[in-house]
PDB file of N, CA, C and O in Angstrom:
ATOM      1  N   UNK A   1       1.731 -25.119   5.084  1.00  0.00           N
ATOM      2  CA  UNK A   1       1.561 -25.320   6.237  1.00  0.00           C
ATOM      3  C   UNK A   1       0.326 -25.840   6.803  1.00  0.00           C
ATOM      4  O   UNK A   1       0.154 -26.289   7.936  1.00  0.00           O
ATOM      5  N   UNK A   2      -0.359 -25.737   6.025  1.00  0.00           N
ATOM      6  CA  UNK A   2      -1.583 -26.797   6.549  1.00  0.00           C
ATOM      7  C   UNK A   2      -1.706 -27.985   6.649  1.00  0.00           C
ATOM      8  O   UNK A   2      -2.517 -28.612   7.330  1.00  0.00           O
ATOM      9  N   UNK A   3      -0.440 -28.565   5.582  1.00  0.00           N
ATOM     10  CA  UNK A   3       0.222 -30.320   6.211  1.00  0.00           C
ATOM     11  C   UNK A   3       0.573 -30.413   7.223  1.00  0.00           C
ATOM     12  O   UNK A   3       0.200 -31.194   8.098  1.00  0.00           O
ATOM     13  N   UNK A   4       1.559 -29.407   7.255  1.00  0.00           N
ATOM     14  CA  UNK A   4       2.546 -29.429   8.865  1.00  0.00           C
ATOM     15  C   UNK A   4       1.438 -29.283   9.770  1.00  0.00           C
ATOM     16  O   UNK A   4       1.695 -30.177  10.577  1.00  0.00           O
ATOM     17  N   UNK A   5       0.046 -28.578  10.288  1.00  0.00           N
ATOM     18  CA  UNK A   5      -0.471 -28.473  10.995  1.00  0.00           C
ATOM     19  C   UNK A   5      -1.402 -30.176  11.268  1.00  0.00           C
ATOM     20  O   UNK A   5      -1.783 -30.840  12.232  1.00  0.00           O
ATOM     21  N   UNK A   6      -1.424 -30.269   9.886  1.00  0.00           N
ATOM     22  CA  UNK A   6      -2.516 -31.533  10.047  1.00  0.00           C
ATOM     23  C   UNK A   6      -1.684 -32.926  10.426  1.00  0.00           C
ATOM     24  O   UNK A   6      -2.200 -33.938  10.900  1.00  0.00           O
ATOM     25  N   UNK A   7      -0.316 -32.745  10.117  1.00  0.00           N
ATOM     26  CA  UNK A   7       0.563 -33.848  10.428  1.00  0.00           C
ATOM     27  C   UNK A   7       1.023 -33.583  12.092  1.00  0.00           C
ATOM     28  O   UNK A   7       1.470 -34.558  12.695  1.00  0.00           O
ATOM     29  N   UNK A   8       0.924 -32.452  12.711  1.00  0.00           N
ATOM     30  CA  UNK A   8       1.296 -31.854  14.066  1.00  0.00           C
ATOM     31  C   UNK A   8       2.798 -31.871  14.452  1.00  0.00           C
ATOM     32  O   UNK A   8       3.351 -32.183  15.507  1.00  0.00           O
ATOM     33  N   UNK A   9       3.238 -31.476  13.366  1.00  0.00           N
ATOM     34  CA  UNK A   9       4.714 -30.549  13.373  1.00  0.00           C
ATOM     35  C   UNK A   9       4.325 -29.344  13.365  1.00  0.00           C
ATOM     36  O   UNK A   9       5.301 -28.600  13.270  1.00  0.00           O
ATOM     37  N   UNK A  10       3.025 -28.604  13.437  1.00  0.00           N
ATOM     38  CA  UNK A  10       3.083 -27.154  13.941  1.00  0.00           C
ATOM     39  C   UNK A  10       1.726 -27.311  14.671  1.00  0.00           C
ATOM     40  O   UNK A  10       0.925 -28.239  14.561  1.00  0.00           O
ATOM     41  N   UNK A  11       1.640 -26.153  15.474  1.00  0.00           N
ATOM     42  CA  UNK A  11       0.511 -26.037  16.071  1.00  0.00           C
ATOM     43  C   UNK A  11      -0.664 -25.050  15.340  1.00  0.00           C
ATOM     44  O   UNK A  11      -0.200 -24.045  14.801  1.00  0.00           O
ATOM     45  N   UNK A  12      -1.926 -25.204  15.275  1.00  0.00           N
ATOM     46  CA  UNK A  12      -2.685 -24.130  15.115  1.00  0.00           C
ATOM     47  C   UNK A  12      -2.603 -22.600  15.254  1.00  0.00           C
ATOM     48  O   UNK A  12      -2.940 -21.744  14.435  1.00  0.00           O
ATOM     49  N   UNK A  13      -1.948 -22.422  16.778  1.00  0.00           N
ATOM     50  CA  UNK A  13      -1.422 -21.083  17.042  1.00  0.00           C
ATOM     51  C   UNK A  13      -0.152 -20.796  16.091  1.00  0.00           C
ATOM     52  O   UNK A  13      -0.035 -19.615  15.762  1.00  0.00           O
ATOM     53  N   UNK A  14       0.812 -21.688  15.602  1.00  0.00           N
ATOM     54  CA  UNK A  14       2.077 -21.317  14.879  1.00  0.00           C
ATOM     55  C   UNK A  14       1.789 -20.690  13.544  1.00  0.00           C
ATOM     56  O   UNK A  14       2.261 -19.727  12.940  1.00  0.00           O
ATOM     57  N   UNK A  15       0.775 -21.640  13.276  1.00  0.00           N
ATOM     58  CA  UNK A  15      -0.017 -21.662  11.646  1.00  0.00           C
ATOM     59  C   UNK A  15      -0.231 -20.225  11.532  1.00  0.00           C
ATOM     60  O   UNK A  15       0.343 -19.386  10.838  1.00  0.00           O
ATOM     61  N   UNK A  16      -1.709 -20.077  12.828  1.00  0.00           N
ATOM     62  CA  UNK A  16      -2.227 -18.697  12.841  1.00  0.00           C
ATOM     63  C   UNK A  16      -1.077 -17.423  12.806  1.00  0.00           C
ATOM     64  O   UNK A  16      -1.255 -16.358  12.215  1.00  0.00           O
ATOM     65  N   UNK A  17       0.145 -17.799  13.587  1.00  0.00           N
ATOM     66  CA  UNK A  17       1.224 -16.763  13.453  1.00  0.00           C
ATOM     67  C   UNK A  17       1.520 -16.348  12.444  1.00  0.00           C
ATOM     68  O   UNK A  17       1.210 -15.260  11.960  1.00  0.00           O
ATOM     69  N   UNK A  18       2.439 -17.532  11.814  1.00  0.00           N
ATOM     70  CA  UNK A  18       2.842 -17.717  10.070  1.00  0.00           C
ATOM     71  C   UNK A  18       2.126 -16.790   9.550  1.00  0.00           C
ATOM     72  O   UNK A  18       2.416 -15.601   9.682  1.00  0.00           O
ATOM     73  N   UNK A  19       0.876 -17.301   8.749  1.00  0.00           N
ATOM     74  CA  UNK A  19      -0.128 -16.787   8.394  1.00  0.00           C
ATOM     75  C   UNK A  19       0.107 -15.013   8.466  1.00  0.00           C
ATOM     76  O   UNK A  19       0.637 -14.381   7.551  1.00  0.00           O
ATOM     77  N   UNK A  20      -0.468 -14.325   9.899  1.00  0.00           N
ATOM     78  CA  UNK A  20      -0.253 -13.179  10.248  1.00  0.00           C
ATOM     79  C   UNK A  20       1.219 -12.429   9.580  1.00  0.00           C
ATOM     80  O   UNK A  20       1.296 -11.328   9.033  1.00  0.00           O
ATOM     81  N   UNK A  21       2.142 -13.268   9.791  1.00  0.00           N
ATOM     82  CA  UNK A  21       3.352 -12.620   9.286  1.00  0.00           C
ATOM     83  C   UNK A  21       3.731 -12.426   7.842  1.00  0.00           C
ATOM     84  O   UNK A  21       4.216 -11.380   7.411  1.00  0.00           O
ATOM     85  N   UNK A  22       3.482 -13.483   7.131  1.00  0.00           N
ATOM     86  CA  UNK A  22       3.260 -13.419   5.910  1.00  0.00           C
ATOM     87  C   UNK A  22       2.603 -12.556   5.355  1.00  0.00           C
ATOM     88  O   UNK A  22       3.074 -12.016   4.354  1.00  0.00           O
ATOM     89  N   UNK A  23       1.387 -12.202   5.829  1.00  0.00           N
ATOM     90  CA  UNK A  23       0.384 -10.916   5.067  1.00  0.00           C
ATOM     91  C   UNK A  23       0.861 -10.038   5.277  1.00  0.00           C
ATOM     92  O   UNK A  23       0.847  -9.188   4.386  1.00  0.00           O
ATOM     93  N   UNK A  24       1.712  -9.654   6.848  1.00  0.00           N
ATOM     94  CA  UNK A  24       2.389  -8.482   6.397  1.00  0.00           C
ATOM     95  C   UNK A  24       3.349  -7.958   5.734  1.00  0.00           C
ATOM     96  O   UNK A  24       3.419  -6.763   5.446  1.00  0.00           O
ATOM     97  N   UNK A  25       4.031  -8.678   5.489  1.00  0.00           N
ATOM     98  CA  UNK A  25       5.068  -8.871   4.717  1.00  0.00           C
ATOM     99  C   UNK A  25       4.266  -8.390   3.003  1.00  0.00           C
ATOM    100  O   UNK A  25       4.275  -7.340   2.361  1.00  0.00           O
ATOM    101  N   UNK A  26       3.819  -9.367   2.829  1.00  0.00           N
ATOM    102  CA  UNK A  26       2.855  -9.637   1.795  1.00  0.00           C
ATOM    103  C   UNK A  26       2.401  -7.461   1.329  1.00  0.00           C
ATOM    104  O   UNK A  26       2.805  -6.729   0.426  1.00  0.00           O
ATOM    105  N   UNK A  27       1.298  -7.192   2.676  1.00  0.00           N
ATOM    106  CA  UNK A  27       1.179  -6.080   2.459  1.00  0.00           C
ATOM    107  C   UNK A  27       2.234  -5.051   2.665  1.00  0.00           C
ATOM    108  O   UNK A  27       2.055  -4.101   1.903  1.00  0.00           O
ATOM    109  N   UNK A  28       3.284  -4.915   3.443  1.00  0.00           N
ATOM    110  CA  UNK A  28       4.323  -4.082   2.909  1.00  0.00           C
ATOM    111  C   UNK A  28       5.280  -3.946   1.531  1.00  0.00           C
ATOM    112  O   UNK A  28       6.284  -3.287   1.258  1.00  0.00           O
ATOM    113  N   UNK A  29       4.674  -4.648   1.005  1.00  0.00           N
ATOM    114  CA  UNK A  29       5.784  -5.351  -0.111  1.00  0.00           C
ATOM    115  C   UNK A  29       4.620  -4.840  -1.273  1.00  0.00           C
ATOM    116  O   UNK A  29       5.139  -4.270  -2.233  1.00  0.00           O
ATOM    117  N   UNK A  30       3.214  -4.956  -1.322  1.00  0.00           N
ATOM    118  CA  UNK A  30       2.436  -4.105  -1.660  1.00  0.00           C
ATOM    119  C   UNK A  30       2.471  -2.578  -1.741  1.00  0.00           C
ATOM    120  O   UNK A  30       2.225  -1.846  -2.700  1.00  0.00           O
ATOM    121  N   UNK A  31       2.838  -2.288  -0.500  1.00  0.00           N
ATOM    122  CA  UNK A  31       3.011  -0.187  -0.324  1.00  0.00           C
ATOM    123  C   UNK A  31       3.975  -0.130  -1.102  1.00  0.00           C
ATOM    124  O   UNK A  31       4.109   0.791  -1.908  1.00  0.00           O
ATOM    125  N   UNK A  32       4.772  -1.078  -0.986  1.00  0.00           N
ATOM    126  CA  UNK A  32       6.490  -0.583  -1.602  1.00  0.00           C
ATOM    127  C   UNK A  32       6.251  -0.570  -2.987  1.00  0.00           C
ATOM    128  O   UNK A  32       6.447   0.469  -3.617  1.00  0.00           O
ATOM    129  N   UNK A  33       5.697  -1.987  -3.755  1.00  0.00           N
ATOM    130  CA  UNK A  33       5.341  -1.337  -5.278  1.00  0.00           C
ATOM    131  C   UNK A  33       4.666  -0.531  -5.341  1.00  0.00           C
ATOM    132  O   UNK A  33       5.089   0.223  -6.218  1.00  0.00           O
ATOM    133  N   UNK A  34       3.275   0.047  -4.684  1.00  0.00           N
ATOM    134  CA  UNK A  34       2.636   1.262  -5.096  1.00  0.00           C
ATOM    135  C   UNK A  34       3.528   2.129  -4.990  1.00  0.00           C
ATOM    136  O   UNK A  34       3.874   2.408  -6.139  1.00  0.00           O
ATOM    137  N   UNK A  35       4.037   2.652  -4.343  1.00  0.00           N
ATOM    138  CA  UNK A  35       4.947   3.742  -3.974  1.00  0.00           C
ATOM    139  C   UNK A  35       5.663   4.092  -4.898  1.00  0.00           C
ATOM    140  O   UNK A  35       5.500   5.190  -5.429  1.00  0.00           O
ATOM    141  N   UNK A  36       6.843   3.022  -5.384  1.00  0.00           N
ATOM    142  CA  UNK A  36       7.343   3.004  -6.559  1.00  0.00           C
ATOM    143  C   UNK A  36       6.594   2.814  -8.270  1.00  0.00           C
ATOM    144  O   UNK A  36       7.159   3.117  -9.321  1.00  0.00           O
ATOM    145  N   UNK A  37       5.314   2.280  -8.136  1.00  0.00           N
ATOM    146  CA  UNK A  37       4.429   3.138  -9.329  1.00  0.00           C
ATOM    147  C   UNK A  37       3.635   4.413  -9.728  1.00  0.00           C
ATOM    148  O   UNK A  37       3.099   4.995 -10.671  1.00  0.00           O
ATOM    149  N   UNK A  38       3.883   4.465  -8.512  1.00  0.00           N
ATOM    150  CA  UNK A  38       3.294   5.918  -8.360  1.00  0.00           C
ATOM    151  C   UNK A  38       4.859   6.880  -8.248  1.00  0.00           C
ATOM    152  O   UNK A  38       4.581   7.927  -8.833  1.00  0.00           O
ATOM    153  N   UNK A  39       5.492   6.920  -8.042  1.00  0.00           N
ATOM    154  CA  UNK A  39       6.822   7.449  -8.538  1.00  0.00           C
ATOM    155  C   UNK A  39       7.560   7.506 -10.044  1.00  0.00           C
ATOM    156  O   UNK A  39       8.162   8.487 -10.481  1.00  0.00           O
ATOM    157  N   UNK A  40       7.386   6.322 -10.684  1.00  0.00           N
ATOM    158  CA  UNK A  40       7.388   6.207 -11.882  1.00  0.00           C
ATOM    159  C   UNK A  40       6.291   6.837 -13.074  1.00  0.00           C
ATOM    160  O   UNK A  40       6.584   7.136 -14.232  1.00  0.00           O
ATOM    161  N   UNK A  41       4.825   6.947 -12.355  1.00  0.00           N
ATOM    162  CA  UNK A  41       3.682   7.703 -12.796  1.00  0.00           C
ATOM    163  C   UNK A  41       4.044   9.390 -13.026  1.00  0.00           C
ATOM    164  O   UNK A  41       3.696  10.040 -14.011  1.00  0.00           O
ATOM    165  N   UNK A  42       4.663   9.800 -12.106  1.00  0.00           N
ATOM    166  CA  UNK A  42       4.731  11.203 -11.937  1.00  0.00           C
ATOM    167  C   UNK A  42       5.828  11.425 -12.481  1.00  0.00           C
ATOM    168  O   UNK A  42       5.986  12.551 -12.952  1.00  0.00           O
ATOM    169  N   UNK A  43       6.920  10.444 -12.592  1.00  0.00           N
ATOM    170  CA  UNK A  43       8.234  10.471 -13.429  1.00  0.00           C
ATOM    171  C   UNK A  43       8.359  10.436 -15.000  1.00  0.00           C
ATOM    172  O   UNK A  43       9.344  10.649 -15.707  1.00  0.00           O
ATOM    173  N   UNK A  44       6.878  10.055 -15.380  1.00  0.00           N
ATOM    174  CA  UNK A  44       6.313   9.495 -16.790  1.00  0.00           C
ATOM    175  C   UNK A  44       5.927  11.209 -16.995  1.00  0.00           C
ATOM    176  O   UNK A  44       6.753  12.007 -17.438  1.00  0.00           O
ATOM    177  N   UNK A  45       4.661  11.554 -16.627  1.00  0.00           N
ATOM    178  CA  UNK A  45       3.802  12.817 -16.609  1.00  0.00           C
ATOM    179  C   UNK A  45       4.870  13.754 -16.334  1.00  0.00           C
ATOM    180  O   UNK A  45       4.400  14.845 -16.660  1.00  0.00           O
ATOM    181  N   UNK A  46       5.946  13.911 -15.950  1.00  0.00           N
ATOM    182  CA  UNK A  46       6.732  14.569 -16.124  1.00  0.00           C
ATOM    183  C   UNK A  46       7.189  15.402 -17.747  1.00  0.00           C
ATOM    184  O   UNK A  46       7.207  16.551 -18.188  1.00  0.00           O
ATOM    185  N   UNK A  47       7.528  13.955 -18.250  1.00  0.00           N
ATOM    186  CA  UNK A  47       8.002  14.258 -19.791  1.00  0.00           C
ATOM    187  C   UNK A  47       7.383  15.086 -20.873  1.00  0.00           C
ATOM    188  O   UNK A  47       7.927  15.170 -21.974  1.00  0.00           O
TER     189      UNK A  47
END
């Protein structure tokens, strides 16, 4: 993405917006994985 910005294909604002969107998706995925891990841990502890 930085290469696209440096070459002028995207603006600094576009890069910032894209980076924020990627971070939001990453955070949401981590949250889901944490929930799954917690659920599996509880499931294992029951056995």
